[in-house]
ZALUM-905684 format. One record per residue: residue number from 1; chain; x, z, y negated of N, C-alpha, C in turn. Coordinates in steps of 0.02 Angstrom, whole numbers. Layout:
residues N
i  ch  n_u  n_w  n_v  ca_u  ca_w  ca_v  c_u  c_w  c_v
NUM  A  X  Z  Y  X  Z  Y  X  Z  Y $
...
END
This chain:
residues 353
i  ch  n_u  n_w  n_v  ca_u  ca_w  ca_v  c_u  c_w  c_v
1  A  5526  2791  6781  5457  2779  6794  5424  2713  6797 $
2  A  5348  2728  6796  5352  2644  6792  5296  2647  6724 $
3  A  5299  2586  6670  5278  2598  6621  5190  2576  6627 $
4  A  5153  2597  6577  5080  2598  6602  5064  2513  6630 $
5  A  5011  2504  6669  4994  2442  6732  4982  2399  6673 $
6  A  4932  2411  6606  4927  2362  6573  4976  2313  6541 $
7  A  5063  2349  6536  5096  2291  6540  5109  2230  6554 $
8  A  5076  2235  6604  5075  2155  6629  5125  2143  6681 $
9  A  5191  2183  6670  5264  2176  6709  5287  2238  6747 $
10  A  5321  2207  6823  5329  2242  6850  5404  2262  6843 $
11  A  5392  2319  6846  5476  2353  6840  5479  2410  6884 $
12  A  5545  2402  6900  5581  2478  6935  5613  2503  6907 $
13  A  5629  2570  6936  5658  2618  6913  5634  2683  6925 $
14  A  5680  2730  6891  5636  2808  6908  5553  2808  6909 $
15  A  5545  2844  6958  5453  2821  6945  5427  2873  6959 $
16  A  5390  2881  6903  5329  2968  6898  5293  2973  6971 $
17  A  5306  3028  6997  5249  3044  7032  5187  3024  7019 $
18  A  5152  2996  7084  5090  2980  7062  5031  3016  7095 $
19  A  4985  3046  7053  4959  3096  7095  4897  3062  7087 $
20  A  4861  3037  7125  4795  2991  7149  4742  3009  7116 $
21  A  4730  3078  7124  4697  3123  7095  4675  3133  7020 $
22  A  4729  3117  6985  4728  3136  6914  4674  3063  6889 $
23  A  4650  3052  6853  4607  2995  6829  4671  2959  6799 $
24  A  4712  2972  6750  4767  2952  6705  4831  2944  6754 $
25  A  4843  2955  6822  4898  2946  6856  4917  2886  6859 $
26  A  4885  2828  6863  4904  2758  6852  4934  2744  6776 $
27  A  4914  2775  6735  4951  2748  6668  5026  2753  6665 $
28  A  5064  2799  6727  5141  2796  6716  5171  2773  6757 $
29  A  5200  2732  6735  5247  2675  6772  5303  2666  6771 $
30  A  5323  2618  6810  5426  2613  6846  5459  2577  6776 $
31  A  5510  2609  6782  5561  2590  6725  5626  2557  6739 $
32  A  5632  2487  6716  5690  2451  6739  5765  2476  6737 $
33  A  5799  2486  6794  5851  2514  6818  5913  2475  6780 $
34  A  5877  2440  6739  5958  2385  6723  5972  2364  6658 $
35  A  5981  2431  6625  6016  2405  6552  6042  2467  6502 $
36  A  6094  2412  6456  6108  2473  6397  6105  2400  6338 $
37  A  6083  2413  6282  6108  2373  6238  6177  2397  6197 $
38  A  6215  2316  6189  6280  2326  6186  6280  2332  6114 $
39  A  6242  2326  6069  6263  2341  5994  6297  2367  5968 $
40  A  6294  2394  5909  6328  2447  5875  6289  2510  5883 $
41  A  6295  2587  5897  6281  2625  5905  6337  2704  5925 $
42  A  6297  2753  5894  6331  2809  5899  6379  2833  5978 $
43  A  6394  2873  5961  6402  2893  6057  6396  2969  6027 $
44  A  6350  2985  6015  6331  3056  6015  6390  3097  6035 $
45  A  6385  3162  6063  6447  3226  6117  6449  3211  6161 $
46  A  6499  3185  6174  6542  3195  6256  6571  3254  6281 $
47  A  6560  3261  6325  6590  3329  6357  6657  3309  6346 $
48  A  6706  3373  6318  6766  3352  6282  6817  3353  6360 $
49  A  6788  3388  6417  6819  3393  6472  6830  3339  6511 $
50  A  6810  3299  6492  6799  3226  6532  6842  3172  6486 $
51  A  6884  3196  6417  6913  3153  6376  7009  3161  6409 $
52  A  7008  3080  6443  7075  3082  6466  7099  3116  6538 $
53  A  7011  3135  6558  7048  3181  6618  7026  3124  6678 $
54  A  7034  3079  6663  7043  3006  6720  7107  2972  6710 $
55  A  7146  2981  6676  7192  2939  6670  7241  2938  6737 $
56  A  7254  2872  6746  7286  2865  6800  7248  2857  6882 $
57  A  7190  2874  6852  7132  2868  6916  7109  2777  6906 $
58  A  7088  2752  6959  7054  2691  6963  6971  2696  7007 $
59  A  6945  2666  6988  6867  2653  7003  6844  2584  7026 $
60  A  6794  2574  7057  6762  2516  7071  6703  2537  7049 $
61  A  6662  2490  7013  6581  2496  6999  6554  2438  7007 $
62  A  6521  2445  7065  6482  2370  7095  6415  2369  7065 $
63  A  6410  2313  7026  6367  2303  6998  6366  2321  6947 $
64  A  6425  2312  6865  6414  2328  6843  6401  2293  6762 $
65  A  6383  2229  6781  6353  2180  6738  6298  2223  6687 $
66  A  6267  2271  6677  6215  2291  6653  6206  2339  6665 $
67  A  6148  2394  6611  6131  2437  6606  6159  2509  6640 $
68  A  6141  2530  6698  6165  2603  6701  6245  2602  6752 $
69  A  6263  2520  6780  6319  2518  6797  6354  2497  6752 $
70  A  6356  2467  6702  6383  2453  6629  6397  2524  6604 $
71  A  6362  2533  6604  6360  2626  6556  6408  2666  6582 $
72  A  6401  2694  6674  6452  2703  6699  6522  2673  6700 $
73  A  6538  2625  6701  6588  2582  6680  6636  2598  6634 $
74  A  6595  2609  6587  6625  2607  6511  6641  2694  6505 $
75  A  6612  2733  6542  6607  2800  6528  6672  2818  6560 $
76  A  6689  2790  6618  6729  2822  6665  6791  2789  6629 $
77  A  6792  2737  6618  6841  2726  6564  6860  2757  6509 $
78  A  6806  2780  6460  6812  2830  6410  6850  2876  6427 $
79  A  6852  2901  6494  6885  2946  6517  6954  2949  6549 $
80  A  6961  2896  6539  7048  2858  6546  7062  2837  6609 $
81  A  7008  2807  6644  6998  2781  6711  7023  2682  6697 $
82  A  7072  2670  6751  7061  2590  6763  6998  2588  6814 $
83  A  6963  2534  6772  6881  2531  6802  6881  2440  6834 $
84  A  6863  2430  6880  6861  2374  6905  6774  2369  6906 $
85  A  6774  2312  6860  6679  2305  6877  6656  2237  6901 $
86  A  6616  2236  6946  6592  2180  6974  6508  2175  6950 $
87  A  6509  2105  6977  6439  2074  6967  6428  1994  6991 $
88  A  6381  1978  6968  6376  1910  6990  6372  1855  6919 $
89  A  6333  1883  6877  6341  1853  6807  6410  1854  6741 $
90  A  6433  1786  6757  6487  1805  6691  6479  1739  6646 $
91  A  6538  1733  6603  6527  1701  6530  6506  1613  6546 $
92  A  6519  1614  6623  6537  1525  6657  6435  1530  6697 $
93  A  6431  1576  6726  6367  1573  6794  6313  1641  6776 $
94  A  6266  1632  6779  6203  1666  6781  6193  1687  6847 $
95  A  6163  1755  6866  6145  1767  6922  6085  1749  6940 $
96  A  6032  1755  6985  5971  1761  6998  5918  1805  6965 $
97  A  5936  1855  6930  5920  1910  6876  5910  1849  6840 $
98  A  5953  1800  6821  5941  1773  6767  5924  1797  6673 $
99  A  5975  1852  6671  6009  1866  6615  6067  1848  6596 $
100  A  6082  1786  6546  6147  1767  6522  6182  1823  6479 $
101  A  6134  1876  6439  6156  1900  6383  6205  1944  6416 $
102  A  6204  1978  6463  6257  2049  6492  6308  1981  6541 $
103  A  6377  2014  6536  6408  1978  6595  6463  2030  6603 $
104  A  6498  2022  6655  6573  2055  6676  6616  2077  6630 $
105  A  6629  2006  6595  6689  2013  6532  6677  2055  6494 $
106  A  6607  2047  6468  6602  2097  6416  6591  2173  6440 $
107  A  6578  2182  6495  6601  2253  6511  6671  2267  6517 $
108  A  6694  2232  6561  6776  2251  6543  6810  2231  6478 $
109  A  6785  2214  6438  6789  2229  6352  6793  2297  6346 $
110  A  6712  2323  6354  6699  2380  6331  6710  2441  6357 $
111  A  6744  2437  6435  6783  2483  6446  6837  2467  6406 $
112  A  6883  2437  6410  6948  2441  6379  6962  2453  6304 $
113  A  6903  2453  6265  6880  2490  6199  6839  2545  6199 $
114  A  6833  2584  6272  6817  2646  6275  6882  2667  6253 $
115  A  6928  2664  6300  6997  2695  6285  7029  2674  6370 $
116  A  6986  2663  6399  7018  2618  6473  7044  2584  6498 $
117  A  7044  2545  6569  7085  2495  6557  7008  2439  6618 $
118  A  6988  2389  6564  6932  2365  6613  6978  2318  6646 $
119  A  6924  2299  6704  6954  2230  6752  6889  2204  6786 $
120  A  6874  2136  6744  6797  2121  6769  6838  2062  6816 $
121  A  6788  2058  6885  6819  2032  6947  6748  1997  6965 $
122  A  6711  1929  6959  6648  1919  7000  6651  1926  7055 $
123  A  6608  1952  7082  6586  1975  7159  6522  1961  7167 $
124  A  6496  1941  7247  6435  1930  7259  6463  1988  7323 $
125  A  6428  2046  7308  6436  2102  7353  6399  2103  7412 $
126  A  6350  2018  7423  6326  2013  7498  6369  1971  7527 $
127  A  6426  1940  7501  6461  1903  7538  6531  1942  7563 $
128  A  6540  1969  7634  6595  2034  7653  6665  1989  7613 $
129  A  6683  1931  7640  6738  1917  7620  6755  1891  7550 $
130  A  6712  1899  7510  6737  1937  7433  6735  1998  7431 $
131  A  6703  2041  7466  6728  2105  7437  6787  2131  7472 $
132  A  6794  2105  7516  6861  2113  7566  6929  2102  7510 $
133  A  6910  2027  7495  6952  1995  7439  6972  2046  7382 $
134  A  6924  2073  7360  6898  2107  7300  6950  2172  7311 $
135  A  6926  2212  7355  6969  2284  7380  7044  2277  7396 $
136  A  7055  2225  7407  7141  2211  7433  7174  2173  7375 $
137  A  7136  2150  7326  7151  2159  7263  7152  2222  7221 $
138  A  7115  2261  7206  7130  2325  7208  7189  2368  7225 $
139  A  7197  2360  7285  7256  2391  7334  7326  2360  7313 $
140  A  7315  2303  7308  7378  2253  7292  7409  2296  7224 $
141  A  7359  2286  7164  7365  2312  7106  7380  2374  7085 $
142  A  7334  2424  7107  7347  2475  7100  7377  2546  7155 $
143  A  7360  2524  7215  7385  2538  7280  7329  2605  7288 $
144  A  7264  2612  7250  7238  2668  7271  7158  2638  7248 $
145  A  7121  2695  7282  7055  2687  7226  7026  2770  7242 $
146  A  7014  2789  7167  6978  2862  7169  6890  2875  7156 $
147  A  6867  2823  7154  6796  2824  7136  6771  2767  7143 $
148  A  6729  2767  7189  6677  2693  7231  6605  2720  7195 $
149  A  6577  2667  7141  6512  2679  7117  6466  2606  7161 $
150  A  6421  2620  7193  6385  2592  7238  6315  2579  7181 $
151  A  6321  2512  7140  6263  2529  7091  6212  2445  7106 $
152  A  6239  2402  7139  6216  2325  7134  6135  2338  7150 $
153  A  6102  2303  7113  6036  2309  7117  6010  2243  7121 $
154  A  5976  2206  7061  5944  2160  7051  5880  2124  7072 $
155  A  5834  2171  7105  5780  2156  7149  5717  2169  7108 $
156  A  5709  2174  7039  5651  2211  6988  5603  2161  7021 $
157  A  5640  2069  7028  5564  2043  7004  5549  2038  7068 $
158  A  5558  2061  7122  5546  2037  7195  5476  2083  7201 $
159  A  5481  2151  7176  5442  2216  7193  5362  2193  7184 $
160  A  5314  2210  7229  5248  2184  7224  5215  2252  7229 $
161  A  5200  2273  7167  5139  2345  7177  5083  2324  7192 $
162  A  5038  2375  7224  4981  2350  7228  4932  2308  7289 $
163  A  4991  2299  7333  4981  2265  7378  5018  2284  7455 $
164  A  4984  2302  7515  5006  2321  7563  5060  2274  7601 $
165  A  5092  2324  7642  5158  2285  7673  5119  2219  7694 $
166  A  5093  2209  7725  5076  2131  7764  5064  2085  7697 $
167  A  5028  2086  7647  4996  2051  7593  5073  2042  7540 $
168  A  5130  2075  7554  5166  2058  7512  5208  1985  7533 $
169  A  5262  1977  7475  5313  1907  7521  5373  1936  7557 $
170  A  5363  1925  7614  5421  1953  7664  5487  1923  7648 $
171  A  5503  1851  7621  5553  1835  7612  5578  1873  7543 $
172  A  5555  1895  7500  5580  1943  7440  5576  2006  7458 $
173  A  5544  2043  7512  5546  2099  7536  5628  2092  7555 $
174  A  5633  2069  7615  5684  2072  7646  5754  2068  7586 $
175  A  5757  2030  7542  5794  2002  7522  5784  2076  7448 $
176  A  5743  2093  7443  5769  2148  7403  5806  2214  7442 $
177  A  5787  2222  7507  5854  2264  7569  5901  2244  7550 $
178  A  5897  2182  7572  5970  2151  7578  6013  2170  7498 $
179  A  5973  2174  7425  6020  2172  7357  6023  2250  7373 $
180  A  5980  2282  7385  5981  2370  7362  6027  2386  7408 $
181  A  6029  2389  7471  6070  2425  7532  6112  2387  7558 $
182  A  6110  2320  7607  6152  2277  7617  6234  2275  7577 $
183  A  6210  2292  7517  6269  2248  7475  6291  2332  7470 $
184  A  6271  2399  7447  6299  2445  7464  6343  2473  7523 $
185  A  6315  2454  7570  6345  2451  7655  6419  2421  7659 $
186  A  6409  2339  7627  6473  2305  7658  6534  2308  7611 $
187  A  6502  2348  7517  6549  2408  7505  6589  2441  7523 $
188  A  6565  2478  7537  6589  2555  7562  6607  2523  7632 $
189  A  6608  2481  7681  6648  2458  7719  6724  2436  7704 $
190  A  6734  2414  7647  6782  2385  7637  6811  2421  7602 $
191  A  6778  2451  7569  6804  2520  7501  6845  2585  7520 $
192  A  6798  2597  7589  6831  2679  7580  6881  2670  7625 $
193  A  6907  2639  7675  7000  2655  7697  7043  2664  7626 $
194  A  7036  2608  7581  7077  2629  7513  7054  2686  7483 $
195  A  7000  2703  7472  6967  2779  7446  7001  2830  7482 $
196  A  6997  2838  7577  7013  2887  7591  7112  2914  7586 $
197  A  7150  2841  7554  7197  2851  7587  7226  2918  7543 $
198  A  7216  2939  7481  7219  2978  7445  7154  3040  7441 $
199  A  7171  3116  7452  7114  3152  7450  7072  3164  7372 $
200  A  7008  3193  7392  6980  3186  7345  6942  3128  7298 $
201  A  6925  3085  7357  6887  3020  7318  6807  3034  7317 $
202  A  6790  2998  7279  6712  3005  7262  6681  2952  7268 $
203  A  6618  2943  7308  6583  2889  7311  6511  2916  7263 $
204  A  6496  2873  7230  6437  2888  7189  6376  2821  7209 $
205  A  6319  2856  7260  6266  2794  7270  6205  2786  7222 $
206  A  6212  2738  7184  6158  2751  7113  6097  2739  7135 $
207  A  6036  2752  7152  5970  2749  7185  5919  2767  7122 $
208  A  5862  2771  7137  5788  2787  7091  5751  2845  7118 $
209  A  5759  2919  7100  5748  2974  7118  5762  2996  7149 $
210  A  5771  3072  7173  5777  3116  7225  5766  3122  7282 $
211  A  5820  3161  7331  5767  3184  7417  5705  3219  7402 $
212  A  5726  3268  7342  5627  3295  7349  5576  3241  7307 $
213  A  5594  3200  7265  5574  3164  7213  5515  3109  7243 $
214  A  5572  3074  7283  5545  3028  7331  5530  3036  7394 $
215  A  5476  3100  7412  5441  3120  7462  5399  3071  7466 $
216  A  5360  3057  7390  5301  3035  7367  5320  2950  7388 $
217  A  5265  2932  7412  5270  2850  7435  5281  2799  7365 $
218  A  5333  2768  7357  5348  2712  7309  5297  2662  7289 $
219  A  5236  2667  7309  5207  2633  7330  5194  2538  7330 $
220  A  5266  2530  7367  5283  2467  7400  5343  2500  7436 $
221  A  5325  2477  7511  5364  2496  7570  5449  2460  7543 $
222  A  5460  2392  7557  5529  2392  7536  5547  2402  7490 $
223  A  5528  2414  7407  5563  2469  7359  5580  2523  7388 $
224  A  5531  2565  7423  5531  2635  7465  5593  2628  7486 $
225  A  5593  2615  7531  5645  2604  7576  5729  2581  7549 $
226  A  5703  2523  7501  5762  2530  7483  5821  2574  7405 $
227  A  5775  2616  7394  5790  2663  7359  5780  2724  7393 $
228  A  5768  2751  7440  5785  2798  7485  5864  2791  7535 $
229  A  5856  2718  7529  5935  2729  7601  5997  2723  7556 $
230  A  5994  2743  7499  6063  2752  7466  6069  2837  7469 $
231  A  6020  2867  7464  5997  2969  7480  6029  2969  7541 $
232  A  6025  2930  7583  6027  2938  7655  6111  2933  7667 $
233  A  6121  2860  7630  6203  2847  7637  6245  2883  7613 $
234  A  6220  2919  7538  6274  2982  7514  6257  3023  7576 $
235  A  6223  3063  7594  6215  3096  7646  6254  3104  7698 $
236  A  6263  3028  7739  6313  3007  7787  6374  3013  7780 $
237  A  6382  2980  7728  6451  2966  7680  6503  3050  7678 $
238  A  6450  3098  7644  6473  3162  7654  6490  3183  7689 $
239  A  6454  3175  7759  6481  3217  7823  6556  3164  7839 $
240  A  6549  3114  7835  6626  3080  7849  6681  3073  7808 $
241  A  6660  3082  7727  6722  3097  7718  6763  3165  7702 $
242  A  6711  3231  7704  6725  3282  7699  6803  3306  7725 $
243  A  6823  3282  7780  6884  3286  7818  6941  3265  7788 $
244  A  6923  3209  7736  6970  3182  7688  6959  3208  7600 $
245  A  6921  3283  7599  6922  3308  7556  6888  3251  7493 $
246  A  6856  3212  7541  6805  3167  7483  6707  3183  7484 $
247  A  6702  3159  7414  6627  3181  7401  6586  3119  7390 $
248  A  6518  3128  7403  6480  3055  7404  6418  3104  7388 $
249  A  6406  3078  7337  6310  3097  7319  6303  3023  7282 $
250  A  6214  3046  7288  6171  2983  7271  6153  3033  7195 $
251  A  6131  2973  7146  6107  2985  7059  6065  2943  7066 $
252  A  6023  2956  7019  5982  2931  6982  5969  2942  6904 $
253  A  5941  2902  6871  5940  2905  6783  5867  2926  6797 $
254  A  5851  2956  6722  5786  2961  6734  5758  2915  6691 $
255  A  5700  2918  6640  5648  2853  6622  5744  2803  6567 $
256  A  5749  2745  6594  5807  2724  6582  5791  2666  6537 $
257  A  5837  2668  6474  5829  2613  6386  5882  2554  6436 $
258  A  5840  2512  6465  5882  2461  6494  5896  2412  6450 $
259  A  5942  2361  6438  5922  2311  6397  5856  2268  6414 $
260  A  5833  2253  6488  5756  2229  6485  5713  2276  6461 $
261  A  5727  2333  6492  5667  2394  6457  5656  2364  6361 $
262  A  5722  2370  6335  5703  2369  6253  5697  2296  6243 $
263  A  5721  2235  6300  5682  2162  6264  5605  2201  6280 $
264  A  5579  2205  6338  5516  2215  6347  5458  2248  6301 $
265  A  5492  2297  6264  5449  2327  6211  5478  2295  6135 $
266  A  5528  2245  6127  5548  2200  6077  5579  2242  6030 $
267  A  5641  2320  6050  5672  2352  6003  5718  2331  6028 $
268  A  5772  2344  5990  5836  2373  5998  5862  2459  6032 $
269  A  5929  2458  6041  5950  2534  6051  5945  2561  5994 $
270  A  5961  2535  5913  5960  2558  5885  5888  2605  5834 $
271  A  5830  2542  5862  5768  2563  5843  5722  2577  5900 $
272  A  5741  2608  5956  5721  2619  6021  5624  2644  5996 $
273  A  5653  2704  5964  5591  2745  5948  5527  2700  5945 $
274  A  5529  2649  5898  5468  2610  5877  5417  2599  5934 $
275  A  5467  2603  5997  5421  2574  6051  5377  2636  6068 $
276  A  5391  2696  6053  5350  2735  6076  5267  2744  6053 $
277  A  5273  2677  6023  5202  2682  6002  5151  2647  6036 $
278  A  5188  2600  6080  5171  2574  6136  5161  2587  6186 $
279  A  5215  2653  6206  5193  2702  6271  5225  2750  6242 $
280  A  5196  2791  6237  5207  2883  6229  5268  2909  6256 $
281  A  5276  2914  6328  5296  2920  6359  5382  2907  6360 $
282  A  5371  2860  6316  5456  2808  6318  5487  2863  6266 $
283  A  5462  2914  6231  5495  2959  6204  5529  3012  6219 $
284  A  5550  3002  6291  5579  3049  6348  5632  2989  6346 $
285  A  5620  2935  6347  5688  2901  6399  5751  2910  6382 $
286  A  5792  2916  6414  5874  2904  6400  5920  2831  6398 $
287  A  5977  2837  6385  6008  2775  6372  6037  2785  6456 $
288  A  6079  2728  6452  6123  2724  6527  6169  2758  6527 $
289  A  6193  2766  6457  6266  2838  6447  6257  2894  6483 $
290  A  6184  2905  6470  6167  2986  6490  6192  2971  6577 $
291  A  6150  2927  6599  6207  2939  6677  6263  2910  6690 $
292  A  6288  2865  6631  6371  2853  6651  6407  2925  6630 $
293  A  6391  2958  6588  6427  3021  6581  6425  3072  6617 $
294  A  6371  3073  6640  6345  3098  6730  6412  3076  6770 $
295  A  6424  3028  6783  6454  3016  6835  6537  3018  6812 $
296  A  6564  3026  6742  6621  3041  6729  6611  3099  6727 $
297  A  6573  3150  6715  6595  3227  6723  6590  3250  6792 $
298  A  6561  3213  6837  6572  3212  6906  6647  3217  6935 $
299  A  6664  3149  6921  6719  3111  6936  6776  3162  6909 $
300  A  6798  3190  6835  6827  3238  6826  6823  3312  6857 $
301  A  6778  3330  6867  6764  3385  6901  6822  3414  6979 $
302  A  6865  3436  6971  6903  3457  7019  6849  3495  7086 $
303  A  6825  3532  7059  6750  3558  7107  6709  3507  7120 $
304  A  6712  3486  7129  6650  3400  7132  6627  3404  7209 $
305  A  6658  3433  7247  6641  3439  7309  6575  3488  7342 $
306  A  6548  3533  7286  6491  3568  7275  6433  3523  7281 $
307  A  6444  3459  7240  6381  3419  7270  6386  3376  7312 $
308  A  6444  3366  7372  6443  3344  7414  6362  3338  7456 $
309  A  6358  3280  7473  6264  3261  7493  6222  3263  7466 $
310  A  6247  3283  7425  6195  3300  7360  6127  3233  7312 $
311  A  6085  3240  7305  6039  3200  7270  6021  3227  7213 $
312  A  6041  3195  7154  6051  3231  7109  6011  3173  7017 $
313  A  5994  3208  6968  5975  3166  6918  6015  3181  6881 $
314  A  6030  3114  6810  6081  3125  6771  6084  3195  6731 $
315  A  5992  3224  6724  5984  3269  6690  6027  3334  6718 $
316  A  6031  3337  6789  6043  3405  6831  6116  3404  6815 $
317  A  6162  3351  6810  6228  3368  6800  6236  3384  6725 $
318  A  6185  3352  6649  6206  3380  6602  6182  3460  6587 $
319  A  6140  3486  6617  6144  3560  6615  6214  3604  6631 $
320  A  6248  3564  6694  6286  3597  6717  6368  3566  6687 $
321  A  6370  3515  6671  6423  3504  6615  6431  3488  6558 $
322  A  6374  3485  6507  6371  3498  6434  6372  3430  6392 $
323  A  6364  3381  6436  6378  3308  6400  6289  3298  6356 $
324  A  6303  3246  6337  6228  3223  6277  6231  3168  6302 $
325  A  6180  3133  6283  6149  3058  6286  6190  3034  6209 $
326  A  6174  2983  6201  6219  2952  6135  6189  2984  6074 $
327  A  6131  3004  6057  6082  3041  5984  6092  3130  6011 $
328  A  6141  3141  6027  6160  3202  6042  6119  3249  6089 $
329  A  6073  3225  6131  6001  3249  6160  6027  3245  6225 $
330  A  5982  3297  6266  5986  3310  6342  5913  3275  6376 $
331  A  5889  3227  6378  5833  3224  6418  5806  3237  6474 $
332  A  5779  3295  6483  5736  3327  6538  5678  3278  6562 $
333  A  5700  3216  6587  5611  3178  6602  5580  3216  6660 $
334  A  5627  3230  6716  5580  3257  6752  5538  3321  6737 $
335  A  5560  3362  6714  5534  3422  6699  5467  3429  6641 $
336  A  5497  3360  6605  5429  3338  6561  5365  3298  6585 $
337  A  5393  3244  6671  5336  3239  6676  5295  3281  6728 $
338  A  5333  3343  6758  5318  3363  6821  5277  3423  6760 $
339  A  5298  3440  6687  5238  3506  6683  5197  3461  6618 $
340  A  5221  3401  6580  5163  3368  6525  5137  3321  6559 $
341  A  5160  3295  6590  5103  3242  6623  5083  3242  6684 $
342  A  5092  3270  6706  5043  3298  6765  5027  3365  6788 $
343  A  5071  3417  6756  5066  3466  6746  5026  3496  6727 $
344  A  4970  3480  6658  4962  3485  6596  4976  3530  6544 $
345  A  5043  3541  6556  5071  3607  6503  5067  3558  6420 $
346  A  5054  3617  6377  5059  3584  6303  5142  3579  6315 $
347  A  5139  3511  6258  5209  3490  6249  5201  3428  6220 $
348  A  5280  3416  6194  5286  3347  6196  5374  3331  6223 $
349  A  5381  3257  6217  5450  3252  6231  5499  3283  6194 $
350  A  5496  3285  6121  5546  3308  6089  5565  3375  6133 $
351  A  5509  3431  6169  5521  3500  6187  5582  3475  6241 $
352  A  5581  3437  6287  5597  3406  6339  5685  3371  6313 $
353  A  5717  3373  6244  5756  3333  6214  5821  3383  6241 $
END
């Protein structure tokens, strides 16, 4: 969702549907899809069915430096998987995102601490040769790939809301498409031959919103295309992977409490509710581990093919698999915004957690 426009900051993430007929509709904004604070925290309740369920499985999380990508990698590790965590920011080099505070080495350490095996591999997923070398390494070291998570993004700074397509920066718009679409395609191209070597592989396309929600224009053409492409990618791959007993889905977090969002409000994961005074709708925010647990539960489900080709929210899977966020709640961000924010129903965020 989009924070209020008076925050003065462009942010992407799960976007609230804007009904231009409502006088207060422009008050809801995007939330950055990049982050999870790595300090001390409680783990809430994890669905016991995922504990150890992925032992012997191998996952690649492309774009695992921070945010939802990091949390998905950690939760896959918590379920016992060996996880290759890739990204561009390392302890020696910072990507264009400009955040040296999170690195892929740290992500790998968190994966291992959670009970899995974390392996950090610096990779620019726009460089085909780097991705090819990455997959060859996974094949050489593991001989299999069971889960592919395409979460590369990093285009927040390029979004220009409030402008027509011909008024925006063309170079920035095309860069956004490369970061959010081309990276996913390159990674799938090289990784899928290894994934289909064993039946039951899973591809997760991480995006912003589901198919139904994204019928509403996302206010910027390049952003709209970038966030709808993973939905179509999952739909297409679902057709191609079915004969190999594979599953492809697209998944979206809700109102995400990323590192960058926490920094924006001047809070940490431990005291994130203090930000509700500045942005009341932040009360429905979910930690990146909520979508992380969604992916882990999906990967552990022997009947995951029932989701093949679907576009889903983290909250959708929570209702089916029973996992919770770090605080033990199950935030239903879509229901909250549809009912309370836009539907006029009386209620608070607490009624939807």
